Every structure is written in structure tokens, then in C-alpha cells.
N, C-alpha and C positions, 0 to 999 in steps of 0.2 A: 415532378418526376413521377414515373409510373409507381403504382402501389405494389408492395410485395408483402402480402398479408400472411403472417405466421404467428398469429396471436390467439389462436383458438385454445381456450383454457377449459373446455368442457371436460367433465369427469376428471379433473386434476386434483390430486390429494391436497389437503389443506396445509400440510407441513412441508418445510423445505426438504428434510431428509426423505419423507414419503415420496415426494415428487422426483427426487434424484434416484431413489431406488426403482421407481417405476420406469424412469428413463433408462436406467442401467439394464433392466430386464428386457426392455424393447430392443436395446442395441444387441443383446445376446441372442434373442429369439427371433427378431423380426428382420434380420439382414439376410439377403440372399447371396449366393456366390456369384451371381451375374453382376460383375462390376460395371457393366455397361448400363445397368439400370440406374440412371442418374448421371450426374456430371462429374467426371473425374478431372480435378484440377491438374493432376500430375500423373505421370506414369514412369516407371523405371525401364529402361531398355536392358536387354541382355548384356552381360559383360563381354566386351569386344576383346577377344584374345590377341588380336593383332595390333592393338593400340599400345603405344608406349607411354601415353599420357594418361590422365585420369580416365578410368575405364567405365565409369558410370555416368550416365546423363539422365537428367530429369527433364521431361518435356511437358510444358504447360500447354495443353491442347485446347482447341476450340470445342464448342459443344458438338456432341455427336448428333447425327441426323435422327429424326424421329418425329412423329406427329405429336402435338401437344396433348392429344387425348390419351396417348399411350404412356406418356412420361409424366410422373408427378412433378409438381412445381417444387423446386428446392429453395430453401432459405439461402440468401446470399451471404457470403462471409467475405468481408473486406479486410485482408491482411495487410497491415501498414507497418513497414519496417524501413530503417534507414536505407538499406540496399535491396534492390530487386535480386532475385536468385538468377541473375543474368549478367554475363560479361559481354559488353557491346563494343564492337570494333567497326569504325566507319570505313567503308570500302569505296565510297564515292559521294558525290554531293547529295544523292537521295537514296543511297543504299547502305545497309548495315548488315554485319554478320553477328549472330547471336549464339553464344554458348551458355547453356543452362548449368548452373552450379549444382553440386550435390551437397547441399548444406543440411544441418539438422532440422531447421524449420521446414525446409522443403519435404524432407522425409516424414515429418510429423503429419503433414496434410495428405499424404499419399493415399491412405486407407480411409480417409474421412469422405465418404460418398454421400453423406446426408446434406451436404452444403455445396453450393456453387461458389467456388473460391475465386477471388480476384486479388491480385497482388498490386500494391501501390508503394512506390519507393523511388529512390534515386538510382539511375542506371550506372553511376560511377564515372560518367564522362561529361565534359563540358560541351554543351551544344548551344552556341550563341545565336545561330541563324534559324529563321523560321522554317526554311526548307528541310534542314536536318532534323528539327524537332518533329515536324509532321511525319517525315519518313520513319524516324525511330518509333514514334507513337504507333504508327501503322504496323510496323514489324513486331513490336511488343504485344499488340493487341492479339496477334495470332497465338501468343504464349499465355494469354489471359493476364498480361501485366500492364500496368498503367504507370507511366513515368512522372516523376516530379523533377522539374528542371531547376537545378541550382547553379548560380554563377560561381566562378572561381573564388571570388572574394568571400562569398557566403560560405562556401565549402571550407575555405581556409580558416575563417573565424569560428564557424559553427562546428565543423567536424574535427579538423586538426586542432583547433584551439580549445573550445569549451568542452567538447565531448572527450577528446583524447588527452588533453593536458590538465583538465580540471576534474570531470566527473569520473572518468575511468580510474585514475590513481586513487581518488578519494574513496570510491566504492571498494577498492582492493586494499585499503588500509595503508596506502603509500603516502597519504597526506597531500596537502595542497602544494603546488609548485612555488618555488621562491621567486622573488621579484625579477632576477636576471632572466629567468626562463619565461616569465610572463611578458617581459619586454620583447622577447623575440616573436611573440604572436599578438602583439599589441596589448591593450589593457584588458583587465578582467571585465570591465563594464561593456566594452565594445563586443567582446566575445559573447557575453550573456545576451546582449541585444540581438546579435546574429543568431544565436540559439533560438530565441523566441520568434525572430523573423522566419527562420527555416521551419519551425514547427507550424507557424501559421500558413506557410506555403504548402506544407503537407496537408493541412486541414482544408485549404482551398480546393485541392484536387479531390480529397475525399468527399467534400460537400458537392462538388460538381457531378460526381458519379453516384451519389447516395440515393437510395430508394427507400421508402418507408418499409420498416421491418428488417432492414439489413443489420447484420452484426458487424461491429467494427472492432477489430483486435489489433491494438497498438503494441509494438514490441520494443523493449529495451530502453536504456538510459538516453538514447539519442532523441526520444520523443516523449519526454516527461510532461511537456506542456501541451501535447496534442489533445488529451482528454478534455482540458479546459477549453481549448479553441473550439472543439466540436460541440461541447455542451452549451457554450455561449451562443452558438448558432442555433442549436435545437436540443433542448433539454430532454427530449423524448428518445434521442438516439441510444441504442444499446452499445455501450463502450466498455471494453475490457483492456487492461494494460498488464503486460507481463515483463518482468525483469529477468534477463538471462545472466546477470552478474550477481555477486553478493550484494546485499544491502548492509551498510556498516551500522555499528551501534550508534545510538543517538549522540554519544559524546564525540564521535568522529564526524557525524553528519552536521552537527551544530557549528562546526568550524566553517562551513560553507556560507559565504555571504548571502547567497540567494536561497538559503535553506527553507524559509517559510514559503516563498513563492512556489518552489518546486513541489513541496509536500502538498500544498493546497491544489496545485494543478493536477497532480495524480489523483487526489481524493475526488476529483470530479468524475472519475470513472465509476462504473457500477461495480466492477469486480477488479481487484488488484491481486496479481498472482506472483508467487516467488517459487524458487526451486525447493526450499526447505523451510521448515517451521521457524528456525532460527532467524532467517532473513525476514520472514513475515512478522516475527516478534520484534525485531529491531525497527521495522517500519512503524508498527503501532506504537512502540515506545517513543520514537522520534515525534510522532504526531501528538502524543500526550505531553511530552516534556518541552517541546519547542512551540507547538501551537496551542497547548493547553486544552486539547480536546479529550473526549472520553474514549478510552480504549475498552472494547468489549471482546468477549470470546468470538464474536462474529466478525469484528473488524473495528472501524473507527466511526464514531457518531459525532456529527457536527450539526447542532440545532435541529435534531430530529431526522436528519438524512443520514442513513447508514451506508458507508462504503464497505463492502464485504472484502476482507483480506484473508487469503488462504494460501496454502502450499500446494503446488502442482509439480512434482518432480518429473522432468522430461526424460524420455527414454530414447531409444534408437529404433531403426527398422531392422530388427534382429534377423528377420528372414532374408534380408539382402545379404547379410554376411554368411549365414549358413548355406544359402544357395551358392554363394561365390566359391565356397570351399569345394564344390563338386565340379566346377568348371575346369576343363583340361588345362587351360593356361595357368590357373592357380595351382593346380596339382603339380604341374611342372616346376613352378617356383618352389613349392614345398620340397620336392625331391632335391633340387639344387641346394637349398639351404641346409637340409639335413645332411647332405654330403659334405658341405662346406664346414659345418660345425660338429661333425661326428666326433663323439667321445667327450664333448664339453656340454655343460649345462648352460642354457641360454637365458640370460636376463634381458629384458627389454624396457626401454623408456621411449615414449613418443610424445613430444611436446613442441609447442611453439617456443622459439628462443626468446623468452620473456622473463622479466623479473619475478613474476608471480609463480612461475612454474617450478622453481626450486631446483634447477639443473645443477648449479654448483654444490648445493647441499647433497644432492643425490650421488654425485661423483665422489665427494669427500667421504660420504658414508661407505661407499664401495671400497675406497682406499683404506678406511679404517677396518673394514671387514677383511681385506687381504692382509693387512698387518696382523690382525688377531688370529687369522686362520690360514696359516701358510700351506696347509694340506690342500686347500682349494685353489691355489694360485694358478695352477695349470689345468684346472678342471672347469672353470667357469669363465664366461665372457659376457660383458655388458654391451649390448647394442643400443646406442643412443641416437635417435632421430630427432634432430633439432631444426625445426622449420623456421627459416629466417623471417623476421617481421620487423617493420619500421627500421630498416637498415640505415636510413638517413639520420636517425636521432642519435645523439652522442651517447646517451645512457645505454642504448642497445648495443652500440659499437663497443662500449666498455665491457658490457656483459659478455659479448662474443669473445673478446680477447681473454677475459677471465676464465671462461670455460675451456678455451683452447689450451691455456696455460696449465690448468689443473689436469686435463686429459694427457697432455704431453708429459707432465711430471709422473702421473700414475703409470703410464705405459713405459716410461724410462726406468721406473723403479722395479716394476714387476713383469715387464715384457721380456721376450726372448727373441732370438734371431728368426724363429719360425712362427711366433704367436704373440699377440698383445692382448691384455685383459679388456681393453675398451675399444670398440669400433664406433667412431663418432662421425655422423653425417650431417652436414649443414644444408640439407635440402629436404623436400617433401618426396614421398613415394606415391606411385600410382595405386589405385585401389587394389588391383590384383596382387601386387608385391606386398602391400600392407596386410592383406588378409593372410597371405602365406606366412608372413613374419609373425603375425599373431598366432598362427596355428602351430608353429614349431617352438614357441616360447615356453619355458618352464616356470619362470617367475616374471611377472610384470611389476614394475616399480613406478608408482605415481607419488611424487613428493611435492605437490603443489603447496606453495605457502599461503595462497588464498585463491579459491577457484569457485565460480558459480556452481558448476556441476562436475565437469570433466568426464566427457563421454568416451575417452580413450579406455577407461576401465570397463565400460559397458561393451565396447567393441572387442576387447580382449576376451571377456567372458563368453561372448556369442561365438567366438572362433575356437573355443577350448573344449568342445564337447567330447573329443577323443583324447586329447592330451591331459586335460584336467589340471592345468597349471595353477599356481598360487598367485593371488593378487595381494601386493603390499600397497596400501592406500593411505594417503595423508588424511588425517582427521579434519584438515582445513579445506578439503574438497567437498562440495555439496554431495557428491556420490557416496561419501561415507555414511550419510544418513540412510541410504537405500542398500548399499552393499556391505555395510560394516559387519554384519553377522558372519559372512563368509570370508571376508578379507582379514588380513593382519593390519590393524590400524596403527599408524605411527605419527609422531610429532616430527616433522622434517627438520626442525631446528635442533633436535637432539640427535647429533650424529652418532653417538654411541648406541642409542635406542634403535635407529635405523639399521646400523650394522648388525646388531643382535637379531633384528627381524629378518634380515637377509639369511643369516645362519639358520634361524627357525624354519624359514621357507624351504631352504635347500635340504634340511634334514627331516622335513615333515613326512610321516608315514603315508603310504598310498591311500589307506582307508580315510585318514583325516582330510587329505587333499580332495578326495571324491565327495565327501560330505560338504566341505566348504564350497566346492565348485557347484554342486547340485543346488545348494541354496541360492547362490547368485544367478545361476543359469535360469532357474524358474522365474526369478524376479525380472531378469533382463528380457526374457521371452514373453512374459505376460504384461509387463508395464512398458509397453512400446511407445514410440513417439506418436503413433496414430491414436492410441488410447489416451495419451496425454492431451492431445488436441480435442478429442471427443469429450473428454471430461470437462475441460476448461469451458468450451463453448456451451456444453449442457448446463454447467453451473452458472454461466453468464446469463443464459436465457431465464434460468430459475431465479437468479438474483433480481432480474427486472420484474418478474411476477411478484416476488416477495415485496419489492419496493412499492409496487402498485397497491398491494394489500395494506402496507403501512400508511400510504398516503390517505387511505380511506378513513383512518382514525386521527389524522392530523386536523386540528381545528381549521375551519374555513377562513378565508380572508374577510376582514370586516368590509362591508359595503359602506364606504365612507360617505357617499352621497346620501344614502338612505338614513345613516345615523345623524348626519348634520341636518337633514330636513326634519327629522323627528326632534332633534335638539331645539331647532328654532320654533317648532310648534308647541313644545312643552312649556309649562308655567312654573314648575317647581323641580329644579334639577339637583341631583346629588352626584358629585364626582369624587370617587374614592380612588386616590392615587398612592401607589407605593413610592418609596424614596430611593433606596439603594438600587442601582441598575435601571431605574425608571426615570428619575429626574436628576441623577448625579452626572458630573463631568465624566467622559468616557476614558478614564485613566486605565481601567481594568480590562484592557483588551487582552484576550487569552495569550496570544503569541508574544506580547510584550509584558506580560504579568511579571512583576517583581523587579523590573528595571529600576523603578523608583518607588520602593515600598512605602516610604514615609508619606509621599504625596498621595499614593493610592489609598492609604488608610484614612486620609482625611476626606471625609464625605462632604462634598460641596455641590450646591445647587448649580446645574449647568447654566452658564451666563446667558445663553440664548433663550432659556425658558423663563427668565425673570419677567420680562415684559408680557409674554402671553399669559403667564400665571396671574400677574397683577390684573390684567384685563378680565380674566375669568372671575377673579375674586371680587371685582368691583361691580359685577352684574348682580342686582338684587334677586334675580330669579335663580341664581346658581349658588349652591353651597359646596365648598371644596374641603375634603377631608384628606389629610396626609396620614396614611396608616403604615406604620413602620416598626420594625423590631429594634431600631436604634434607641439610644439613650435620650432622655429629655433634653439634655444640654445640646446635643447634636441638632435636634429639630429646632430648638430655640435660636441657635446660631444662624441657621439657614432661612428661617421663615418669619423672623420677628417683624419684618416690614410688610407682610402680606396679611390681608383680612381673611383668615381661614381657620380651620380646626386642625389640631395636631393630636394624633394618637400614638403615644410612645410605647416601647416595649410590648409590642403585639397588642396594643390597645388597653393595656393595664393602667395607663395614665392618659388623661384627656384634658384638653383645654382649648379655648379659642385664643387667638393671639391677643385678644383684648381682655382676657381674664386670667385666672390663676389655674395652676394644675390641680386636677382632682383625680381621685383613684376610682377605677372601675373594678378593682380586684374583688373576687369573691370573698365573703367573710370567712374567718378561721382558716386562712391560707397558711399551710404548714411550711415553714422555711428552715427547719432544723437541720436539713441536709447540707446547707450551703457551705459550711466551714469544711467539712470532710471532702466534698467534691472539689472545693477550691484548691485544697492541698494536692489532689490528683492532677488538676489542671496545671498547677504550678510545676509539678514534677515533670509532666510530659512537655511543657513549654521549654523547660531547661534541656530536655533530651532531644528536642526536635528543632534544629536551627531554623530561624525565620518564622516560627510559629508564634502565635500570641493568643491571649484569652481576654475576653471582656467580662467585667463583673457588672451585672445590672441588678435592679432591685428584685426582680422576680425570676431571673435566670442567669446562668453562666454559659458563655459561648467560647469554645476553643476552636481557633481558625488556623488551618495549615495550608491555605491556598498559595502561599508564597514559598513553601518548602518543596523539597524534591517530591514529585508526585508519588512514586512508589513507596518511598520511605514514609511519607505522610500517611498513606493508606495503611501501612503495617502498624504505625504507631496508633492510628485511630482504632484499628481492630484490637490492639493490645489494651488500649484505654477502655473500650467498651466492655471487654471481658472482665477487666478489673472492677469497673463500676457496677456491673450486674451482680458480681459475686461478693462485693464489699460494701462501699459507702451507701448505695441506694437500694440494696436488696430488699429492704422492708420500708422504703420511703414512698410517699405518694408523689411521684415525679414522672414526667415524660421525658424520653430521650429522643431528640430529633437529629438524625444524621443527614447532613447536607452533602453536597457533592464534595466539599473539602472543609467540612466543619462538623463539630459535635456540640449540640446545645442540650443542656439539662435545665428543665424548668418545671415549676410546680404544676400539678394537674389542674387543668382549667385555664391555663395561661395560653390562650391561642387567639388569633385574630378572629376566627369564626365565632368563638365563644363571646368575645368582647363586642362584636358588631351589634348585637341586639341592645346592649346597654348604651353603646355609643349613639346609636340612632335615636333611641328614646331621649337621651340627654339633649341632642342637637335639636329635635323637634320641640322639646319643652323650652329650651333656652331661646330659640328663635321665634317661639310662639307662632308656629306655622299654622295658617288657617286652611290652606289647601294641601291635599295629599301630594307626596312626592310622585311625580309621573315620569321621571326619566332618571335612570341610574347608569353611569359609566364607571366601570372598574378597570383600572390599568395597573398591572403590577406583576413582577415575575413570581410572586408568591401564590398566585391564583391556581397554578397547576397542582399545588399540594393542598390547598385549603378550599375544597369543594363546598364545605359547610357554609362559607360566606354566601354563596349563591342561594342555597336553600333557605338560609335564615332571612335573607333579603326578600325572597319570594313570599315567605310566610309573613314577614313583618309589614310589607308595603302593600299598596292597593293592587288589585287584580288588573287594573288598567295601566299600570306602570310598565314602561319599556325598559328592558335590561340589556346592557351590553357588557360582556366580560371579556377583557382583552389582555393578551400577554404584552409585555413590553417589547420594544424594538430589539432589545438585546437578545431575547429568546423567541423570536418570531416563530420559528418552526419547531419548537420543542414539542415532542410527541406527548399526548395525554390520552388516558383511557376514558376521560369524561365524555359523555354523549350528549351534553346539553347543547341545544341547537344554537344558542346565542353565545356560545363560548368561542371567541374569534381571535384572529390575529389583527393587529392594528397597523395600518400603514404609518411609515415614519413621519409623514407630514400631517397626520390627522390632528394631533394635539394643537398644531399651529393653525389649522384650518378653523377649528371650532372657536379658537380664541378671537378670531377676527370677525366673527358673525355678530 
């Protein structure tokens, strides 16, 4: 494909914040008012006052004419969503009618003129024939849209099944469906297979149209597998993923059978975005608790690769609403509504008729308010717009009946012959009518039980600059994080609290109403959908730059061919191998950690390594040393039949398998601290479920890798504070804090300090006549023990070849070491050299 180069990083600040601030200033000062300077993916038409249907249309236009010399090249943005912003109706064998939807994501990209936008998604119709597909593709191309063609069975299993029946309820805390419901859409396994298949179909279309330098922005829970599909094809793609719904707590997400696969697929993206910090925190927590990965303030780190996770609250196109209020058609609607509800305070609810919107709770709270405040019964009216959705689903039909029943009861109790307290509409409104309704409303009531954002609250605020009405907002809506300061926040499950909030809003002084509205109006008009899109794409670009900088400090891949050639040419080789995580059986896979703790704690030599290790040990030119922090008995049990050297407890004890253990400990090693530290470790082991500690001759190790991640970290912090101020405050000890362990050991008890004595003993014992000319170190400890390298360099001949390699388990672990031969080892290298 053609190149699309947008990677010039000259004069770019070194820090991420510095780069983003620079980008922010460029957006503020470097933009012109000429929107034709560049490619507008979308435009809003004027409000059609004669239309009785949705009165705004977004048109995805083709590129405007102009010579390439006059127009700057724009970076392409491929927006991938489940649905295109288009409704397609077939008019003939090769003709289609297209209506462009006025969605939030469409609005978000209206003002983003720095990028050339392309939309990729499903058009919402089944097109089995090739003629129809070609015709629809051609028609959509004029709107800058690219279709993904899904057959009916895939849509049924992927969209209706896995997306709507599994992921959507789970992400909104409704739990997984029961077996009888699963049976109606086939099995979970077939739905998940269809989900992955559909995501791959989206990926195939993206790959077909991808050009180098493009930004790919994936949207929502329908496409959680898409980042993985794209990165598997080309790891250099710039991929962002944004979730428009809540992300549940890890305790909810872990009930999903495919929990690990989905998390790992999303982590393939460079940037993962959510509406609120809470959702981002839940995602990071799920990755830590379920996958066993490291959560950082920046995101999630997996073997040196950082996936940035951040909050990007979406907004609306506020100018669209403020402009609409000036249109004659809307002004006429406003006059009609004011006359219709003259003398009454208007409360408004606009929701989809959905379980998460809390409509029954809203009406029950309004009923409670009328019971407690009889003086308001003929002075207030609640207008509830309930847009029908998924009307064929039994649960939604039941919800509709429930709402109608409550509305009828309230109107029967408190209505009169001339007026009723609740006006309930089971339909949507056109844009002009909706804006007029927002404008005449005194109190907006949003009672979502769980909502990703809820932009109704934003739309209400945008239309209230003259009325300055009060917003009552559920704390479970994402918008509460942004508009909470100006709104009255409520718990929709607490009917009494919501009723009291209604009374507070109706009695609120004008001055307080104006202050609250001003705060929210400033936020809505400055944090627009366009700003949201600009910031996300800007941070995605910067995340890729930062990742490239991180890659520069990741150790290079070991050139196995060169290392094997030099191995064969050498005459006296020394192989220093770690044990735990280097030679052990792979029980301790992070995402399965703790499933069988007893088996995982038993360190066993990997069965497939026994034969290669035996072959290496039988070579007279090769000396093998197992250097481990484990106890002597553990090493004896695993290596008794091999002809090699064992160094236990960080090298403090040494022996060949043909000899007896000897100590390499420094003289006058002070161990008086052991009993007091042991008491502390026993105390924290009792307080921390599934933790344990190991008592060695020269150290004590407390391990909490099988405990709850967050609780274990808190306990470790508490332990360290106690140790420093108590038992070891005046002792000659070192404290080594691992990723999920705390080790206390005497000063001088390190692998680096012991290596000098160990090599001297090996050389003397084997009566080596020729110098060691080849050293291979393999072990996950190497990233922390740089002294091993420098001691070996100092100890051995200048002509010796050194290779320092991480184990396969931590191939991509980032290190700050700059040693050139500090490398990553291919998984098959150990087997390769054993067969030479």
C-alpha cells in the first residue's frame, strides 16, 4: 500500500506531558477558521424546519478539490465501529438509499480537521449477493464509509448473542445470562467463536485499506478482539481502543469464561480509553488480578510492553444544540410547549426503555415526592420520553409493562380530570422537538442504574443557558464524574433520597441555580466531542512515540546463530543457569497463578530439559553451574543425577553433585536478626491468606504471589515500615523487595558477591589449564544483579565471550542496563546448543 508518513519527531519534547502540552498549544493557536483547509470527514446540515423526522443529518463527504501543492497531507484516521453511521435501504438490485445517522461518535469527529477520516463497519443489512455488495460499497465510498459484510448467522451469534446477551449485561452489572437464555442463542462457545470470527472479518477489511502511518481507532465492546487481530498482522500499526460502556469491577469481569482472552486482546492496543477513571481503574485491576500483570499509573505492563490506559470523557457538539435554539422551527416548538404547560414546573426524563436507565425508580421517586409534598401535586409535571429498544426481547417487554403500570397508578392517584402528573411517551422525538423540550424544562432527572456516560445530561445543560434549570444526576452515570459539581447527585436505588432531591431542585434559589448551571455549561461547551476525539488521537500518537523510546532500552534479541558458532569454537565454557522460572515446570503462568498452589510451590526441573541438560553436563569442555536462591535440599532433589555445580541460597552454599556442600559465606556473618524478623514474617503470614515464608540459612523470604494482589501490596508495605522502624533498624541486613515478595538477608549475601568465590572454587576444583573463553548466563535474576556481569568481566580473560540472557519467562522485561551483550534468549536456544 502507499506510504502515509506522519512520523516526523524533530524538535519533539522528551517527556509525554511535554509533548501533549505542545500538541495542545498547536491545536489552540495553529488552527484557522477555514474548515475547507483539509479534509472534513463530516458536516452538519442546517436544521430542516419542515421535516417531521430527525432534523439533523451528517454527511460524510468526499475530498474537496484542490491541488496537492496547496493542501497539506493529512494523517489518515480509520474509525472502526460495529455499525457505520449510515442506515442503508436497498432500492433495487444495484441501487441503495443511504441516511446518515446523527450519533455521538459522528459528532465527535466533525471538528477534527487534522485527520482524514474513514469509517469501517457493518451497514446493518444482510447483503448476500456480489452485485449488491459492490453497489453498496460504491455508494458508501461517497460518504467515506467502508462496509464489513456479515452474514445473518454471524450477526445472530456475534451481535445478538455474544455482544448483546453476554458482554453488554455483564459490563452493566446485570450478570451473565442463565442457561435457558443461552439455549435460545445457542451455546456460549459458538457465540464466542462467532465473536472472534466477526472481529477477524473487521480486521481483514481494515488491513485491506490500511496504509503505513494510519491511525486505527477501534470502538466499543463489539470489537475487543480487533486490536489483537491487527497487531498479529502488523505490530507497527497504531491502534487505539475505546469503550463506550462501563467496565465492571474485576470481581464481575472474572465470571466471564473468556475473561483472559478478551483482556489480552485489548492489551494489544497501544492506548485503551474509557469515559471515567473508575472504568480505567477497574480494567487495570482486572488485568492485575486475572492475568497477574503489573498495573502502573500509566497503564498495564506485560513483559516490558506498556499498554497505556487512561480516561477520556466524551462530550457533545454543544454548538449544534445552541444553534438549534435559534431556528424558527424550534422557537415555535418552545412557544407551544410553554403554552401547554403554563403555570406548571416541568421535569423531564429522556431515556431508552432499558433496564439500566432506572425509569421505574424515577417514577417511584416522583410518586414518593407527590406523597410527601401535596402542595406540589397540581404544580409540577413529569415528561418521560422512553425510546423503545429491543422490543422483541421478553425482559424488555416486561419492563415496558412495569413502567406503564406504575405510570397508570401514579396518574390515577394524583391526576385530575384536566391534568395528570406524568406524561409518558413510548417513542423518540425529532431533534427540533427534543431541543425545544430541553429548553422549557426546569428540572432534568437522570436516574441511570449504570451508564457509560449518559449524554442526555450534557444536551440538557447545552439548551439551558436562558432557563438555567437544575440537573438531578445519578452517581452511577459516567457524566457524574464531569457534571457532579453542578448537579444534584443521587443514588437512584434510594427512592427517598431521589424524592428529597426533587424537592431540593424545585425549591432551589435562583442564584444557586445559576451558579450550578454556569459550572456545568462551561464544562459542556469546552469539553466537546471534537475535543475528546482530538485528545484521544493526539495521545495515541504520543503513546506510540513513547513506546518507541521504551523499545530502545529493551535488550536486543540474542543472535542464536552467532552464539552457537562461538560456542562450538570455544574450548572452555561456563554456563550459569538460574533455576526458578528458568528451568522449572511452567506451572506459574500469571493468569492461572494460584489455581494449584501446592503444585506451583514445588519447584521441579522441566521434564523436557533433563536430556539437554545431561548432554551439556557430559561435555568435558562445558561446566554448568545452577545459581539459585532456593534451599540446598531443593537443588539436591532436582539435580542429583546431573554432573554439574550447584550454588544454593544466592551462592552462599556450593558443591558439585559429586562432592559435599561447602559454604562461601563471608566470615563473621551476623545473623542475630533472624528470630525477630521471623516473628514479623509469621505474623504477616497469618494475616495474609495464601502467603507463606521460607526460612533459609542466610535469609528469610515472605512470598505473597498467591494472595490478593492489592491486599498483598498493602501488607508488604505495612511489613516494610515495621521492619525498618523495629527489628532491623540497627542490623546489617539488606531488604530485597521483589514483585510479590520481601526478602531479608545478611549484608553480602548476593549472587553477585558470591560469583567471585564460586568461580575460583570451580577453577581450582576442576584444575582448569585453559582460561574460560565462553560464558552464557541465563536467569530472570540478571535484570537486578548487574554486578554478576562486571565481576565476570573482571575475573575472566579479556578474550572471553560473554552472553547475558533473560529467561524465556521474562523475554521482554525492560532494563536500564546498557551492556551490549545483555540479550533476550530465543525459546529454542537452550535445546540448540545441547545438540551441538
